[in-house]
N, C-alpha and C positions, 0 to 999 in steps of 0.2 A: 527509614524510607518505607512507605506503604508498598505492599506487595503487588505484583501484577496479577490481574484476575484471570489467569490462564485456565482454571477449572470452569469458571463461569463462561468463558469464551468457548471452551469445548462443548459446553451444554448448549450454547447458542448455535454452534455449528450443527450439532446433532438435531436441534429443533428444526433448522433449515432442511436437513436431510429428510425429516419426517413430514415437512410441510406439503400439502396437496397441490399447491399452485406455484407457478413460476414467480409470481409477485411476492408471495410469502417467503419463498426460498431466498429471493433477492433482499427482502427486508431483514431477514435474519443475518445475512452477510453484512448488510449496512450497520446493524446493531454492533457487530464485531468490530468494524472499522471505527465507529464512533468511540467505543469503549477502549480501543487500542491507541488511536492517535490523539484523542483529546486528553490523554494523560501526559503527553509530551509538553515540556515547558515551553510556553509561548504560543501554543496552538489552542484554538477554541472554536466552538460550533457557531455557524451562521445560518445555513439552510439545509433542508433535506427534502428530496423529491419535489424540487421546485421547477415548474414548467415556465417556458418563456411566454410572452404576451400572446403569441399566436397559437400556443398549445402544440407546437410542432416539435418541440425538443424539451428534454427534462434533465436536470442535473441531479444525480443521486445524492451526493453530499458536497457541501461547500464549507471549508474551514478557513479561518484566518490564521496567519502566521506572523507573529511579531518579531521573528528572527532572533529569538533568545540564543545566546552563545551555547547554552547546554541543550538546545533543542535542534531545530532545523534551519540554521541561519543561512545556509547555502541555497535554500528554496525561496520562491517569491512570496509575496504577501497573501496571496489567495491560492488555495489548493482545491482543485476539483478531483473528485473521485467518481469512477464508474465501477459498479459492482456487478459482476457476472457470476452468479452461483450456478454455473452450468455443469452438467455431467461430462461434457465434452470440451475440448479446447475452443477458445473464442475465435471466430472466423476473421478473415481479412476485412470483410464488410463491416463487422461490428467495431473493429479497431479503427478503421477509417472513419466511421461515424463519430467515434469518441474524439479523434483528432479534429474533426470538423467542429465539434462542440467547443473544444479549446480555442480554436481559431476564431469562432464566432464571438466568444467572450473576450477577445483581444488579450488572451493570456498565452503563455509559452510553456506551461508545464501542467501535467496531469498524472494521476495514478490510476491505472486500470487494475482492479482487483479481480483476477480471473481464477476461480477455484481450481481449474485444471489447466491453467496456462493458456497459450495461444497457439494457433496453427503454424506450421513451418518449423524450420531449423534455425535456432538462434545464431549458431556459429556462421551459417551460410546466408543468414538474413533472407530467408525465403518466406512466402505466404505472408501471414500477418506480421511476422518479424520484419519483413521488407517494408511494410507500411510505416512501422515505427522508425526504421532507419531513414527512409525518404523524408519523413516529416521533419526529422532533425536536420538532415543535409540540405533540404530545400527552404525550410521556413523557421529553422531553429526552435521548432516545437518539440519538447522533450516529454516522452511518456515512459514511465517505468511500470513494470508488471509485477504484481505480488500475488503469489499463489497460496492456496489453502495450506499446503505443506509447510510453507514458510511461516504462515500465521500460527500454525500449531506448534512451531518451535519457539515462539516467544515465551519468555519467562520473566523478563524485566522490561521496563520502559526503555532502557538503554539498548535492548535487543532490537526494538523497532527502529530507533534512531540509527543504529549501526547498519542495519539491512538497507534502509533507504539511502544512507550515505554511500554505501558500496555500490548499489545499483545505479545511483546517479552518476557516480564517478566512472563506472564501467560504460554507461551510455555515452557520455560526452567524449570518452576515449575510444569509442568504436568497438567495445567488447560486447559479449553476449548480454542481452537484456534480462535473461532469465538464468538463475542458478538452479542446478539440480538439488534435490532434497539433501543429499549428503553435504554439498558445499554450503548450503544455507545453514544447516545445523552446525557446521564447523565455525562459520562466521559468528553465529549467535553465541557459541560457546566461548570463542575468544573474546568477544565484546564483554561477556560476563565475567571474564577472568579465569575461565577454565578451557585451556587449549587442548585438553585431552591427553591421556597418558601416552599415546603412541606418537605424538607430534614432535618433530625435531625442533630444537630451540631456534635454529636460524630461520626455518620456514615460519615459525610462529611469530617471531619478531618482525619479519617482513610483512606479514598480514596485519599485525597490530598497527603498523604505521598508517593503514588506510581505514581504520575503524575508529568510531567515536565511542570511547569507553565511559563517557560521562552519562549519568542517569538523569532523565527528566523527572519532573514532579507532576503529580496528578492535578488537573484543574478541580475546582470545587465540585462537590457532589451535586450541587444545585444545577450547575450548568450541564453536567452529564445527564441529569434527569430531564432537562429541557430537550437535549439532543435526542434522547431515547424516546421521549414523548412525542416527537414529531413524526415517528413512524406511523404509517397508515395501518400497520398490523401489530397491535399491541398484544403482548402475551398475557 
């Protein structure tokens, strides 16, 4: 199985750190998401930085999902991504705007990639976390949040699948939308078959029940090239 390009992704994140403008920082994070998610079996690229007819709203990334059993079969056919490569947590207003985009597209699911998370406390569902909770409770709109720390922990395609599966399950069960860095690294390790030397067997087996240990396969390099080529800021 081809390896996951985690070193390349680390370089893309560093490039975003050094970028002089907000747009270029966001584009670097979009590159990371395309390179990560388009390797999951059944997922492919459709659009990037696509504005609506009125020019009043823009979708950062749109992927299709064929629902492959080794991919993300529990998610809908179209996946919207919003990428916020901000130095601070994403605000309630920005999260609410993303929920509005999902609703306008007549969809019920989206992934918010927030480099430094979102405002508020996940356990108490305050600030931006409250926006996510209310969107699900009122409209069945589901938003999961992926942070930079979680992306940096990816080493295999199955790590991406496992994290999304766990976050989706936690959301619909009313648990925290965001995992701390230690928890995310533990989940990634279990998904890859390494539960850590200090992990007790019983606790490890319990976690494994909720993780997808199957590995996705990369889409063809031609399609990945098309996706990266749609960035307005080419390296």
